[in-house]
C-alpha positions in Angstrom: 10.0 -2.2 2.0 12.3 -4.1 4.3 10.1 -7.2 4.0 10.9 -7.3 0.1 12.7 -10.5 -0.7 16.4 -9.8 -1.5 16.0 -11.5 -4.9 13.2 -9.1 -5.8 15.3 -6.0 -5.6 17.1 -4.2 -8.4 20.8 -4.9 -7.5 23.0 -1.8 -8.0 26.6 -2.7 -7.7 29.6 -0.5 -7.4 33.1 -1.3 -9.1 36.3 0.5 -9.3 39.9 0.6 -8.2 41.0 0.6 -4.5 40.4 3.8 -2.8 38.2 5.2 -5.5 35.8 6.1 -2.9 33.2 3.4 -3.8 32.4 3.0 0.1 32.2 6.7 0.5 29.6 7.0 -2.6 27.6 4.1 -1.3 27.3 5.9 2.1 26.3 9.2 0.4 23.8 7.4 -1.8 22.1 5.6 1.1 22.7 8.4 3.6 24.0 5.8 6.0 27.4 4.6 7.2 26.8 1.1 5.8 30.3 0.8 4.2 33.6 1.0 6.1 35.4 4.1 4.8 39.3 4.6 5.3 42.1 6.0 3.2 43.9 2.7 3.3 43.5 0.9 -0.1 41.7 -2.5 0.1 39.4 -1.5 3.2 36.5 -3.3 1.5 37.1 -7.0 1.3 33.9 -9.0 1.0 30.9 -7.5 -0.9 28.7 -5.4 1.3 24.8 -5.4 0.8 22.5 -2.9 1.7 18.7 -3.0 1.2 17.0 0.3 0.7 14.2 2.2 -0.9 15.2 4.4 -3.8 12.1 6.3 -5.2 10.6 6.0 -7.6 12.4 2.7 -8.4 11.3 1.2 -5.2 13.2 -1.6 -3.0 16.8 -1.9 -4.4 19.9 -3.8 -3.2 23.2 -1.8 -3.1 26.3 -3.8 -3.3 29.8 -2.3 -2.5 32.6 -4.4 -4.0 36.4 -4.9 -3.3 38.9 -2.9 -5.7 39.4 -4.2 -9.1 43.2 -3.7 -8.5 43.7 -5.7 -5.3 46.9 -7.5 -4.9 48.3 -10.8 -3.5 46.6 -14.0 -3.2 43.9 -12.8 -1.1 43.4 -9.9 -3.4 42.8 -12.4 -6.2 40.1 -14.2 -4.1 38.6 -10.7 -3.5 38.5 -9.8 -7.3 37.0 -13.3 -8.0 34.0 -12.4 -5.5 33.6 -9.0 -7.2 33.5 -10.6 -10.6 30.9 -13.1 -9.3 28.8 -10.1 -8.2 28.6 -9.1 -11.9 26.1 -12.1 -12.4 23.9 -10.7 -9.7 23.9 -7.2 -11.0 21.2 -5.4 -12.5 22.9 -1.9 -12.8 26.6 -1.3 -12.6 28.3 1.9 -11.2 31.9 2.2 -12.4 33.7 4.5 -10.3 36.8 6.7 -11.5 38.9 9.5 -10.1 41.4 11.7 -11.4 44.3 10.3 -9.4 45.3 8.2 -12.4 44.8 8.6 -16.2 45.4 4.8 -16.8 41.9 3.4 -17.3 42.7 0.2 -18.9 41.6 -1.8 -16.0 38.2 0.1 -15.9 37.8 -0.6 -19.8 38.4 -4.2 -19.1 35.8 -4.3 -16.6 33.4 -2.1 -18.7 33.7 -4.9 -21.5 33.0 -7.6 -18.9 29.9 -5.8 -17.9 28.7 -5.1 -21.4 29.1 -8.8 -22.5 26.4 -9.5 -19.8 24.1 -6.7 -21.0 24.4 -4.7 -17.7 23.7 -1.2 -18.1 26.6 1.0 -16.6 26.8 4.6 -15.1 30.3 6.0 -14.9 31.0 8.1 -11.7 33.9 10.6 -11.6 34.4 10.9 -7.8 36.5 13.2 -5.7 36.1 16.2 -8.0 36.9 18.2 -4.8 40.5 16.9 -4.9 41.0 16.0 -8.6 40.1 17.2 -12.0 39.1 14.7 -14.8 37.8 15.5 -18.4 34.3 14.0 -18.2 33.8 14.5 -22.0 37.0 12.5 -22.8 35.8 9.6 -20.7 32.4 9.6 -22.4 34.0 9.4 -25.7 36.3 6.3 -24.5 33.8 4.4 -22.7 30.5 5.4 -24.4 28.5 5.3 -21.1 26.7 8.2 -19.3 28.8 9.9 -16.6 27.9 11.9 -13.4 31.0 14.1 -11.7 30.4 14.3 -7.9 32.2 14.4 -4.6 30.9 11.7 -2.3 32.8 13.1 0.5 31.4 16.5 0.2 28.0 15.0 -1.0 28.0 17.3 -4.1 25.8 16.3 -7.0 24.5 13.1 -5.3 21.0 14.2 -6.5 22.3 14.0 -10.1 23.8 10.7 -9.4 20.3 9.4 -8.1 18.6 10.8 -11.2 20.9 8.9 -13.5 20.4 5.8 -11.6 16.5 6.1 -12.2 17.2 7.1 -15.9 19.4 4.2 -16.6 18.0 1.4 -14.4 16.6 -1.5 -16.5 12.7 -1.8 -16.4 12.8 -5.4 -17.3 15.2 -6.9 -14.5 12.2 -8.7 -13.2 9.0 -9.5 -14.9 5.9 -7.7 -13.9 3.7 -10.9 -13.1 4.4 -14.6 -12.3 1.1 -16.0 -13.1 -1.3 -13.0 -13.2 -0.7 -12.2 -16.9 -2.5 -15.6 -18.1 -5.4 -15.2 -15.6 -8.8 -13.4 -16.3 -10.2 -11.2 -13.7 -11.9 -12.9 -10.9 -10.1 -16.1 -11.9 -10.4 -19.0 -9.5 -7.0 -20.7 -8.7 -6.4 -23.6 -6.3 -3.0 -23.9 -4.9 -2.1 -27.3 -3.6 0.7 -26.8 -0.7 1.4 -29.9 1.2 2.6 -29.2 4.6 5.2 -32.1 5.1 8.3 -32.2 7.2 10.2 -29.8 4.7 7.5 -27.1 5.0 8.7 -24.2 7.4 6.8 -24.3 10.7 4.0 -21.4 10.9 4.5 -20.0 7.3 4.4 -20.8 3.8 7.5 -21.1 1.6 8.4 -17.9 -0.3 7.0 -19.0 -3.8 3.7 -19.9 -2.5 3.5 -16.4 -0.7 4.5 -14.5 -3.9 2.3 -16.4 -6.1 -0.8 -15.8 -3.8 0.0 -12.1 -3.8 0.5 -12.1 -7.7 -3.0 -13.8 -8.0 -4.7 -11.1 -5.6 -2.6 -8.3 -7.6 -4.4 -9.3 -10.7 -7.8 -9.6 -9.3 -7.9 -13.2 -8.9 -9.2 -15.7 -6.2 -6.6 -17.9 -4.5 -7.8 -21.0 -2.4 -5.0 -22.8 -0.7 -5.3 -26.4 0.4 -3.2 -29.4 1.4 -3.2 -32.4 -1.1 -5.2 -34.3 1.4 -8.2 -31.8 0.7 -7.8 -31.4 -3.0 -10.6 -33.8 -3.9 -12.9 -32.2 -1.5 -12.3 -28.6 -2.6 -12.8 -29.7 -6.4 -16.1 -31.5 -5.4 -17.3 -28.4 -3.4 -16.6 -25.7 -5.9 -19.7 -24.8 -7.9 -17.5 -24.1 -11.0 -14.3 -25.8 -12.0 -11.1 -23.7 -11.2 -9.4 -21.8 -13.9 -5.9 -23.1 -12.8 -4.5 -25.6 -10.2 -0.9 -24.9 -9.1 0.6 -27.5 -7.1 4.1 -28.4 -5.3 6.0 -30.1 -8.2 6.7 -33.2 -6.0 2.9 -33.8 -5.9 2.7 -33.9 -9.6 2.1 -37.8 -9.9 -0.8 -37.5 -7.3 -2.3 -34.1 -8.4 -2.4 -35.0 -12.1 -4.5 -37.9 -11.5 -6.9 -36.0 -9.3 -7.5 -32.8 -11.5 -9.4 -33.6 -14.7 -7.6 -33.0 -18.0 -9.7 -30.0 -19.0 -8.5 -28.0 -15.9 -5.1 -26.3 -16.5 -2.4 -27.5 -14.1 1.2 -26.2 -13.3 3.5 -25.9 -10.3 5.0 -23.4 -8.0 8.5 -24.3 -9.4 7.5 -23.9 -13.1 6.0 -20.5 -12.3 9.3 -19.4 -10.6 11.3 -20.7 -13.6 9.2 -18.5 -16.0 9.4 -15.5 -13.6 13.2 -15.7 -13.1 14.5 -17.3 -16.1 13.3 -18.5 -19.4 10.7 -21.4 -19.4 11.3 -22.5 -23.0 14.9 -23.1 -22.3 13.9 -25.2 -19.1 11.4 -27.2 -21.2 14.0 -28.2 -23.8 16.4 -29.0 -21.0 13.7 -31.3 -19.5 13.3 -33.1 -22.8 17.0 -33.6 -23.1 16.7 -35.8 -20.1 15.7 -38.6 -22.5 19.3 -38.8 -23.8 20.8 -39.5 -20.3 22.4 -42.9 -20.0 24.4 -44.7 -17.1 27.5 -43.1 -16.1 26.3 -39.6 -17.2 27.0 -36.8 -14.7 24.1 -34.4 -13.8 24.6 -31.2 -11.9 21.7 -30.3 -9.3 21.9 -26.8 -8.3 20.2 -25.1 -5.6 20.0 -21.2 -4.8 19.7 -21.4 -1.1 21.7 -23.4 1.4 19.8 -25.5 4.0 20.2 -28.4 6.2 18.9 -31.6 4.0 16.1 -33.5 5.8 15.0 -37.1 5.0 13.3 -37.1 1.5 15.1 -33.9 0.3 14.0 -33.2 -3.2 17.6 -32.4 -4.5 19.6 -35.1 -2.8 17.1 -38.0 -2.5 13.8 -37.9 -4.6 15.2 -36.4 -8.0 18.2 -38.8 -8.1 16.0 -41.7 -7.3 13.4 -40.8 -9.9 16.1 -40.2 -12.6 17.8 -43.5 -11.7 14.7 -45.3 -12.0 14.2 -44.0 -15.7 17.5 -43.6 -16.9 19.9 -46.1 -15.1 22.9 -45.3 -12.9 23.4 -41.7 -13.5 26.0 -39.8 -11.3 24.9 -36.7 -9.5 26.8 -33.6 -8.1 25.0 -31.3 -5.8 25.7 -27.5 -5.5 24.4 -25.0 -3.2 24.5 -21.2 -3.1 25.9 -18.8 -5.6 29.0 -20.7 -6.7 28.6 -22.3 -10.1 31.3 -24.3 -12.0 33.4 -22.5 -14.6 33.7 -25.5 -16.8 30.4 -27.4 -17.4 31.8 -29.9 -20.0 31.7 -32.8 -17.5 28.0 -32.7 -17.1 25.3 -34.0 -19.3 22.5 -32.0 -17.8 21.9 -29.1 -15.2 18.8 -29.3 -13.0 18.3 -25.9 -11.3 15.8 -25.4 -8.3 13.0 -22.9 -8.6 15.5 -20.0 -7.8 13.1 -18.1 -5.7 16.3 -16.7 -3.7 18.1 -15.6 -6.9 17.5 -12.5 -8.9 16.5 -12.9 -12.5 20.0 -11.7 -13.5 21.7 -14.6 -11.5 19.5 -17.1 -13.0 19.8 -15.8 -16.6 23.4 -15.7 -16.0 23.4 -19.4 -15.5 21.4 -20.0 -18.8 23.7 -17.9 -20.6 26.8 -20.1 -19.3 25.0 -23.3 -20.0 24.2 -22.1 -23.6 27.6 -21.3 -24.2 28.7 -24.8 -23.4 25.7 -26.3 -25.3 24.5 -27.6 -22.2 21.0 -28.6 -21.5 19.6 -26.9 -18.3 16.2 -27.5 -16.8 14.7 -26.9 -13.4 13.1 -28.9 -10.6 9.4 -28.5 -11.7 9.9 -29.2 -15.5 12.0 -32.3 -14.7 9.6 -33.6 -12.4 6.7 -32.9 -15.0 8.8 -34.7 -17.8 9.5 -37.9 -15.6 5.8 -38.0 -14.9 4.9 -37.7 -18.6 2.7 -34.3 -18.1 5.2 -31.8 -19.2 3.2 -30.7 -22.2 0.1 -30.5 -20.1 1.7 -28.2 -17.3 3.2 -25.7 -19.8 0.4 -25.4 -22.3 -0.9 -22.5 -20.7 2.1 -20.3 -21.3 2.3 -18.6 -24.8 6.0 -18.5 -24.8 6.5 -22.3 -24.9 5.8 -23.5 -28.4 
């Protein structure tokens, strides 16, 4: 369970005013003292993450946030961080107490969560100290409620059941590639082990895709690009699919016969985490680029850039070779510009370190600004003139 990648966990985030008992509620739910608890308002500053197993949901990520009513300059920064957590949230817990009858702030946040199509559970905490009319809140907020005491651990079982009942079942798709494979399908994976490959292990998308193939009763054969010709010649039957690192598209597409389906790890992750049809449209929009246009290249993870880095060197070089002197802005991590209007195109990485909710949030923002967005794999495929070939096996791409 602890080996489940963070991005593959159902993210359950707790929102509410300072001193509403969010941290105590997190501790009661997890049965661990993972969040600092104090009677002093504003004890929680930065979001606190805790990976755990919540049966029968499975691996989840619990996120404790700062109070919605934090004050001062630092308070505004904390609220912004809490606001950013919404884009990473699959299920929201909105915490109330009877210490106040003014719930205008909670209503504002409920509306923000609703805009993002995030399911919400209302929790009336501190029932051992204060009384609050649950029926009235249900009427005003139109969300399910649970009344409990985190301090006394009263009704925590009912709260867990509410989470199980309300949690979305589609926060992540069930298959990365297995849904398009027949049983016993033969899949060749091309995994170049260059300077950017982690020593002693495969990168996360490669591991996840191998596991997905096995889960769907397929047969995975992993080789370096230097052995691809050998394995294709040695196989008695042609493979059902070849999956390659997108950076090898130019070489691999010339080796793999046209009648053998070909795609990439990045394209599969784009399909799994986001919306492949949107990324394909974004890749085709590259043809409208001209010198002087600005392109945002966004990566989910932060890492030390090595020579030949795909985001900082290869993609910019390839795009400039085809479209002229385009300007590039590189962004890493969870931050994302509020205003996208200065850009002509967004190119997002494969997003293996993002939740589906995080990536879909970026797609929603791009759509709101009428901004084309694509990802590394689809962009590279288009630059190599093989985009139609490498997405032809996916029914959602017309």
